[in-house]
Legacy VTK file of the C-alpha trace (Angstrom):
# vtk DataFile Version 3.0
C-alpha trace
ASCII
DATASET POLYDATA
POINTS 296 float
21.224 -7.735 -18.453
20.028 -11.391 -17.576
22.970 -12.546 -15.846
23.597 -8.950 -14.329
20.002 -9.786 -12.719
20.601 -12.788 -11.262
23.063 -11.549 -9.043
21.095 -8.722 -7.430
19.312 -9.270 -4.115
16.134 -7.588 -3.599
14.181 -8.096 -0.841
10.129 -8.234 -0.925
8.109 -7.459 2.348
4.423 -8.487 2.479
5.312 -10.791 -0.738
1.478 -12.052 -1.110
-0.095 -8.703 -0.821
-2.196 -6.768 -3.617
1.183 -5.031 -3.990
3.905 -7.462 -3.056
2.512 -10.394 -4.735
2.509 -7.989 -8.067
6.006 -7.132 -7.008
7.560 -10.634 -6.683
6.258 -12.015 -10.210
7.484 -9.194 -12.066
10.808 -9.184 -10.335
10.966 -13.197 -11.510
9.760 -12.167 -15.257
12.657 -9.678 -15.111
15.516 -12.672 -14.050
15.651 -12.083 -10.317
15.348 -14.510 -7.661
13.861 -12.067 -4.963
14.167 -12.915 -0.965
10.641 -12.784 0.403
10.501 -11.671 4.157
7.285 -12.950 5.989
5.743 -14.700 8.566
3.641 -17.361 6.938
5.558 -19.342 3.750
2.723 -21.388 3.510
0.796 -18.327 1.995
3.322 -18.320 -1.106
2.315 -19.277 -4.386
3.092 -22.976 -5.073
4.070 -22.128 -8.347
6.761 -19.637 -7.427
8.456 -21.575 -3.946
11.098 -23.019 -5.869
11.990 -19.389 -7.696
12.274 -17.382 -4.342
14.522 -17.316 -1.343
12.311 -17.077 2.055
13.030 -15.811 5.230
10.068 -16.373 7.785
9.627 -14.038 10.518
8.052 -10.793 11.924
9.058 -7.245 10.306
8.667 -6.581 14.135
11.856 -8.231 14.716
14.433 -5.396 13.918
17.420 -8.140 14.139
15.698 -10.338 11.723
14.815 -7.737 9.119
18.689 -6.605 9.581
19.572 -10.318 8.732
16.969 -10.758 5.958
18.576 -7.538 4.139
22.405 -8.131 4.327
23.887 -7.694 1.293
20.565 -6.524 -0.615
20.552 -4.263 -3.757
16.925 -3.309 -3.244
14.090 -3.421 -0.655
10.706 -3.103 -0.982
9.125 -2.050 2.174
5.798 -1.902 3.585
4.497 -1.211 7.084
2.665 -4.384 7.865
-0.789 -3.477 9.823
-0.992 -4.639 13.700
-1.729 -8.679 14.166
-2.999 -7.698 17.819
-4.733 -4.303 19.552
-2.762 -1.143 19.991
-1.937 2.440 18.471
-1.719 1.928 14.626
0.860 5.240 14.569
2.802 3.761 17.217
3.302 0.214 15.301
3.887 1.839 11.870
6.477 4.058 13.627
7.719 0.751 15.332
8.475 -0.950 11.659
9.845 2.162 10.105
12.701 2.228 12.909
13.524 -1.373 12.058
13.508 -0.539 8.055
15.633 2.564 8.944
17.931 0.273 11.110
18.291 -2.333 8.281
18.834 0.437 5.298
21.646 1.742 7.347
23.446 -1.326 8.814
23.650 -3.080 5.600
23.664 0.314 3.248
21.385 -0.940 1.265
21.584 0.693 -2.494
18.013 1.478 -2.955
14.892 1.326 -1.121
11.336 1.833 -1.945
8.591 2.783 0.530
5.017 2.046 0.242
3.691 4.790 1.794
0.111 6.963 1.205
-1.184 10.148 0.098
-1.665 12.229 3.504
1.754 11.567 4.709
2.823 14.780 3.731
0.562 16.110 6.546
3.334 14.488 9.231
0.244 15.046 11.649
-3.275 14.932 11.683
-4.080 12.125 9.188
-4.959 9.225 11.615
-2.777 5.945 11.185
-1.064 7.664 7.829
0.886 9.371 10.519
2.929 6.351 11.103
3.432 6.122 7.379
4.897 10.021 7.380
6.946 8.749 10.615
8.586 5.868 8.736
9.238 8.371 5.687
11.188 10.654 8.036
13.094 7.764 9.663
13.906 6.586 6.244
14.953 10.103 5.034
17.235 10.014 8.336
19.430 7.113 7.020
20.616 9.494 4.105
20.276 6.104 1.862
18.493 5.956 -1.387
14.844 6.231 -0.845
11.818 6.403 -2.634
8.491 7.006 -0.982
5.346 6.125 -3.155
2.551 8.228 -2.041
-0.361 6.036 -3.069
-3.804 6.655 -3.521
-7.150 4.853 -2.198
-6.671 1.298 -3.276
-9.386 -0.522 -5.681
-9.212 -3.518 -3.456
-10.383 -1.677 -0.611
-13.841 -2.346 -2.421
-13.749 -6.037 -1.468
-14.707 -5.364 2.060
-18.115 -3.291 0.699
-19.026 -6.001 -1.397
-21.904 -7.429 1.412
-23.367 -3.360 0.807
-22.742 -2.880 -2.596
-24.704 -6.322 -3.409
-27.539 -4.450 -1.570
-27.238 -1.385 -3.451
-25.360 0.962 -1.497
-21.843 2.140 -0.989
-21.248 3.925 2.222
-18.403 6.002 3.296
-17.839 8.979 5.469
-16.271 11.375 3.011
-18.724 13.552 1.005
-20.110 11.496 -2.053
-19.062 14.210 -4.145
-15.495 14.235 -2.579
-12.507 13.562 -5.350
-9.567 11.632 -4.648
-6.875 9.429 -6.128
-7.812 5.806 -6.758
-5.535 3.367 -7.662
-4.901 -0.332 -8.926
-2.574 -2.274 -6.511
-0.967 -3.977 -9.251
-0.039 -0.696 -10.764
1.797 0.507 -7.843
3.660 -2.804 -7.698
4.706 -2.298 -11.722
6.276 0.989 -10.528
7.863 -0.115 -7.553
10.146 -2.908 -9.497
10.529 -0.030 -12.169
12.270 1.714 -9.547
14.164 -0.870 -7.961
15.481 -2.040 -11.322
16.929 1.447 -12.483
19.559 3.938 -11.412
18.663 6.535 -9.154
20.430 8.459 -5.999
19.054 10.480 -3.346
15.628 10.703 -1.688
12.446 10.915 -3.879
8.456 11.371 -3.334
6.355 9.663 -6.167
2.496 10.098 -5.864
1.117 6.711 -7.333
-2.764 8.768 -8.649
-4.526 6.305 -10.674
-6.132 7.152 -13.675
-8.281 9.518 -12.579
-9.547 11.167 -9.479
-12.868 9.978 -8.641
-15.898 10.902 -6.161
-17.706 8.187 -4.611
-20.948 8.834 -6.591
-18.552 8.433 -9.547
-17.316 5.192 -8.278
-21.049 3.949 -7.601
-22.400 4.790 -10.945
-19.168 2.885 -12.506
-19.851 -0.496 -10.421
-23.719 -0.220 -11.149
-22.755 -0.481 -14.585
-20.098 -3.052 -14.520
-21.810 -5.236 -11.860
-25.330 -4.829 -13.415
-27.001 -3.399 -10.068
-28.377 -0.326 -9.057
-25.870 0.876 -6.144
-26.116 4.682 -4.723
-23.263 6.130 -2.952
-24.432 7.249 0.848
-22.457 9.190 3.295
-22.419 7.944 6.538
-21.679 9.589 9.992
-18.424 9.130 11.513
-19.957 7.729 14.663
-21.775 5.089 12.069
-18.258 4.717 10.482
-16.995 3.576 13.954
-19.496 1.277 14.291
-19.113 -0.837 11.369
-15.282 -0.792 12.492
-16.167 -1.915 15.705
-18.307 -4.389 14.409
-15.850 -5.716 12.315
-13.558 -6.900 15.548
-11.391 -3.749 15.402
-10.098 -2.321 18.656
-10.870 1.358 19.497
-7.303 2.646 18.705
-7.438 0.742 15.469
-10.980 2.465 14.873
-9.673 5.931 15.482
-6.650 5.288 13.693
-8.877 4.524 10.376
-11.534 7.487 11.416
-8.712 9.903 11.856
-7.405 8.811 8.361
-10.754 10.021 6.897
-11.228 13.205 8.835
-7.571 14.257 7.936
-7.743 13.720 4.234
-11.301 14.996 3.287
-11.364 18.375 5.607
-8.782 21.149 3.759
-6.472 18.748 2.422
-5.063 18.963 -1.115
-1.990 16.399 -1.986
0.952 17.897 -2.091
2.276 16.047 -5.120
0.316 17.015 -8.238
-1.216 14.463 -10.759
0.904 14.437 -13.880
2.073 11.890 -16.244
4.577 10.802 -13.828
1.917 9.974 -11.241
-1.285 8.656 -13.311
-1.412 4.979 -13.855
-3.388 3.361 -16.532
-5.724 0.867 -14.997
-9.230 2.186 -14.720
-11.998 1.529 -12.294
-14.274 0.099 -14.544
-11.984 -2.716 -16.003
-10.269 -3.242 -12.714
-14.321 -3.872 -11.215
-14.987 -5.871 -14.157
-12.410 -8.530 -13.806
-12.485 -8.570 -9.729
-15.680 -7.333 -8.345
-17.981 -8.605 -11.174
-17.162 -11.828 -10.585
-18.155 -11.859 -6.811
-21.724 -9.996 -7.124
LINES 1 297
296 0 1 2 3 4 5 6 7 8 9 10 11 12 13 14 15 16 17 18 19 20 21 22 23 24 25 26 27 28 29 30 31 32 33 34 35 36 37 38 39 40 41 42 43 44 45 46 47 48 49 50 51 52 53 54 55 56 57 58 59 60 61 62 63 64 65 66 67 68 69 70 71 72 73 74 75 76 77 78 79 80 81 82 83 84 85 86 87 88 89 90 91 92 93 94 95 96 97 98 99 100 101 102 103 104 105 106 107 108 109 110 111 112 113 114 115 116 117 118 119 120 121 122 123 124 125 126 127 128 129 130 131 132 133 134 135 136 137 138 139 140 141 142 143 144 145 146 147 148 149 150 151 152 153 154 155 156 157 158 159 160 161 162 163 164 165 166 167 168 169 170 171 172 173 174 175 176 177 178 179 180 181 182 183 184 185 186 187 188 189 190 191 192 193 194 195 196 197 198 199 200 201 202 203 204 205 206 207 208 209 210 211 212 213 214 215 216 217 218 219 220 221 222 223 224 225 226 227 228 229 230 231 232 233 234 235 236 237 238 239 240 241 242 243 244 245 246 247 248 249 250 251 252 253 254 255 256 257 258 259 260 261 262 263 264 265 266 267 268 269 270 271 272 273 274 275 276 277 278 279 280 281 282 283 284 285 286 287 288 289 290 291 292 293 294 295
């Protein structure tokens, strides 16, 4: 099996991200030398640089993506966030078109795409509409493609650390609104399991984390883990816009994020039900104890 794996070419995009970095480590442990596509190779962990092949460049360069995926047996594709101002939906759709072209021209054996809960709406979910468009473009290739529709990342809480220290977890969602929360590392494990398994066709698999959580429930868990009194507080969409603008986001980026929260909180029920297949093991408490508590 080890010899078979070493002959595989698996390309990983955004390999230094929360999911991609886990994918790279697991592929290495499976005996594979992955090909990493990224803009800045200096971000690669020094411990693995001699164990990977690197293609430096931007996923927005369609010709580069085609070259990087030539003879690929597997591709983990993530639509990277825009590095400049502009419409995030159009940006994600452009990235998806580049992925689809590479998959089709190179007859990539299997592609796993990091999508999101809400992509099944196709329209009306803010920037997630761009991920939905990527799903459609990849489906049009008639290749073997798996879309992972993932819940809300635990790691999004890193952006809330300043207010958590002050005892507040603010959100534009109703504080009693249940939704799927997931550890990105668990997503990475599913990615690798599917890249290394034998399947064909077009599929969707949700990744819902261990349980649905409300923001009130999240605040309670974080209070216990961090030893702080934290309360969940709903803020208006306009207040949310203001906080995003103060972080330096453009108006189009702000509306893409606000549109996502509106689209997933109002009359939305995920198409992919929770099951043993969509449920992952890492709890928020365990993740927060390991990652948030040291930074409190």
